[in-house]
C-alpha positions, -999 to 999 in steps of 0.1 A, spaced: 62 81 -216 32 70 -194 37 46 -166 15 15 -170 5 16 -134 -7 52 -134 -25 47 -167 -43 18 -152 -51 36 -120 -64 67 -140 -87 44 -160 -100 25 -130 -106 58 -110 -124 74 -141 -145 43 -148 -156 39 -112 -165 75 -107 -186 72 -140 -203 41 -127 -213 60 -95 -224 90 -116 -203 114 -97 -186 145 -109 -150 151 -101 -162 178 -77 -186 155 -60 -160 129 -56 -135 154 -42 -161 166 -17 -169 132 -6 -132 121 -2 -121 153 13 -96 162 -14 -94 189 -40 -111 186 -74 -76 193 -88 -63 161 -72 -91 140 -87 -82 155 -120 -45 147 -116 -53 111 -106 -76 107 -137 -49 121 -159 -24 97 -147 -1 121 -128 29 101 -116 35 120 -84 7 119 -59 4 117 -20 -3 82 -10 -25 91 18 -46 114 -2 -49 88 -31 -60 62 -6 -88 85 8 -99 88 -28 -98 51 -36 -115 43 -4 -144 67 -13 -148 49 -46 -147 14 -30 -113 7 -46 -82 -6 -30 -45 -8 -39 -30 -42 -37 6 -53 -37 18 -84 -55 51 -100 -61 65 -93 -95 77 -121 -118 98 -98 -138 135 -106 -145 145 -79 -121 125 -94 -92 136 -129 -101 172 -118 -100 167 -105 -64 154 -140 -53 180 -160 -71 211 -140 -60 228 -151 -29 227 -123 -2 258 -103 3 247 -96 38 256 -121 65 226 -136 83 232 -138 120 225 -173 135 221 -178 173 246 -200 189 234 -236 188 236 -239 227 211 -209 231 174 -219 232 152 -198 211 122 -181 228 90 -200 222 62 -177 235 53 -139 236 78 -117 254 72 -114 291 46 -88 301 27 -93 268 5 -121 280 -31 -119 269 -51 -100 295 -23 -84 311 -24 -46 316 2 -25 300 9 -4 331 7 -31 356 33 -26 385 
């Protein structure tokens, strides 16, 4: 069964390549990837190297974006109390208010 994400990705890459009037080989050459990789993306292959995919998308002027899902599984993660304890600093210890020492703007990294 096809994954909706890979199906959508394949369609977007094919459409953009067609809009730019590029062959798969032309796109591969421009992106520094193999023509076979372009074919795999356009066929919706589910196992791809992310760095290579990003190079291909960059060449086409496309980008991947992440968004929070509103599916039941994602909502369950938000609504379930965490089983891991959250460490709280003691109330008598002040929290730092600025950047750590030595990271002030304009300071050199290797300053003695």
